[in-house]
C-alpha positions in Angstrom: 124.0 80.1 71.8 127.1 78.4 74.0 125.3 77.1 77.7 127.7 77.9 80.8 127.1 76.5 84.2 128.4 77.1 87.7 128.5 74.2 90.6 125.7 75.6 92.0 124.0 74.8 88.9 124.5 71.4 88.0 123.7 70.7 92.7 120.2 72.2 92.0 119.6 70.4 89.3 120.5 67.2 90.9 118.3 67.8 93.3 115.6 68.6 90.9 113.0 65.2 91.1 113.4 63.7 87.8 110.0 65.4 86.0 111.2 68.3 86.2 114.8 67.8 85.2 112.9 66.0 81.6 111.1 69.4 81.3 114.4 71.7 81.8 116.7 69.6 78.9 113.3 70.3 76.9 113.7 73.8 77.6 117.3 74.0 77.3 117.0 73.3 73.7 114.3 75.6 73.3 116.7 78.3 74.5 119.7 77.2 73.1 117.4 77.5 69.6 115.8 81.3 71.3 116.3 82.5 74.0 113.7 85.4 73.6 111.2 82.3 72.5 107.8 83.1 74.5 108.0 79.5 75.0 110.5 80.0 77.7 108.6 83.1 80.0 112.1 85.1 79.7 111.9 87.1 82.6 114.3 90.3 83.6 114.8 90.5 87.3 114.2 93.3 88.9 116.9 94.8 90.5 119.6 92.9 89.1 121.6 94.9 86.2 122.8 91.7 84.3 120.0 88.5 85.4 117.3 87.1 83.7 115.0 84.1 84.7 113.1 81.1 82.2 110.3 79.0 83.5 111.4 75.4 83.2 107.7 74.3 84.8 105.2 76.9 87.0 106.8 75.6 89.9 110.7 75.7 88.3 113.1 78.1 87.2 116.3 79.4 85.4 118.6 81.2 87.0 121.0 83.2 84.1 123.4 85.8 82.8 124.3 86.3 79.8 128.8 86.1 80.3 129.7 87.1 76.9 127.9 87.7 73.1 126.8 84.3 72.7 126.9 83.1 76.0 124.9 82.8 78.5 125.9 81.4 82.1 123.0 79.1 84.4 123.8 80.6 87.3 120.7 78.1 89.4 117.9 76.3 88.8 114.9 75.7 92.2 111.3 75.7 92.6 110.3 79.7 92.1 109.4 80.0 95.6 113.0 79.3 96.8 115.2 80.3 94.0 114.9 84.4 94.2 115.9 84.5 97.6 
């Protein structure tokens, strides 16, 4: 699996608390190995044909799309109460 990052994702990642950044790195390794791993809690976003999210912690999520076979584009990362707007 290959991951591409939007500018928005990079900007929001830098704003995360350091513990959330640490947990993200662990989850990213799991995603690279198997994006369907149950530890990620991957969900298809309702009303968005191509978008998915996965859990970093109970509070933080990543929203992503698949842009090609074996390639995911991470769109944004943030607190669950803010990210789905």
